[in-house]
C-alpha positions, 0 to 999 in steps of 0.5 A, a space after each residue: 466673753 466666755 464660751 457657753 453651751 449657747 455658743 456651741 448651738 450657734 456655731 453648729 447652726 452656722 455650719 449647718 447653714 453653710 452646707 444646707 441646700 435649699 429647694 432649687 428655686 431658692 438661692 441663699 447668700 450669707 450677708 453681714 449680720 447686724 452687730 448691735 442687736 446681740 453679742 452674736 448674730 448670723 444673717 442670710 438672704 434668700 431670693 426666689 426666682 422663677 427665671 433669670 430676670 424675675 425675683 418673685 420673693 426675697 427675704 432675710 433671716 437673722 439669728 441672734 444670740 445673747 448667752 446671758 439671755 434677753 427678757 424681751 426675747 424670753 430666751 437666749 436666741 431670737 430669730 428675726 425675719 423679713 419676707 417680701 413677695 409680689 402679689 396680684 392686685 386681687 390678693 392685695 385688695 383682700 381685707 384679710 391679707 394681713 391675717 392670711 400673711 400671719 397665718 402663712 408665717 405660723 404655718 411655716 413654723 408648724 410645718 418645719 416642726 420649729 417650736 417657738 414662743 414670744 412671736 411678734 411681727 407685722 404684715 404689710 401690703 404695698 401698692 404702687 401706681 405709676 403716674 406722669 411719664 411712668 403711666 403705662 408701667 404696670 401697677 405693682 403690689 407686694 406683701 411684706 411679712 416681718 416677724 421675730 420669735 424665740 426658738 424653744 429648743 437651742 438644738 433645733 435652730 435649723 428648723 427655724 431657718 427651714 421655716 423661713 425658707 418655707 415662708 419664702 416658698 409660700 409667699 412666692 406661690 411655689 407648690 409645696 414639695 410632697 412629703 419625703 421629696 427633696 428638691 435638687 438645690 442650687 449652689 449658694 452665691 
């Protein structure tokens, strides 16, 4: 496989991710990327923990590259994400939850300035109720947002990872950082 301009953008993105410091509540860890979806792939997981014992949200961001392009992607790059967060039972019963979750995804891209096309995805509510010997265990509810999209500007790939981190923050209920304010980040795992 020959090296293309897209490979350079991909490599630049990986270098930026290796040194990126997210807001302090988000912990990032590079993980093995799926190998069969595209010739090149990069993956990172993120967890939002408000204390040492409780992950409020978790997610994965995958950047795929096919230098020859993919018709289904309408481009050479594709971002694929997953975010899961705990929600209260009132929110879980809201009939508009799916639409709200999808709007969080779109607003996160907009807030990050990440231009895109060909978005697709699902928003799922998950509710758990305990029975038998588990009666007394708290019922749980979660929202899962799975989305993929094609970045329109290869030189701006980092904005898409930032949009995913914004989605993690929003779904976990973190307060937005004021414009121009940076969070003191954690070390990466």
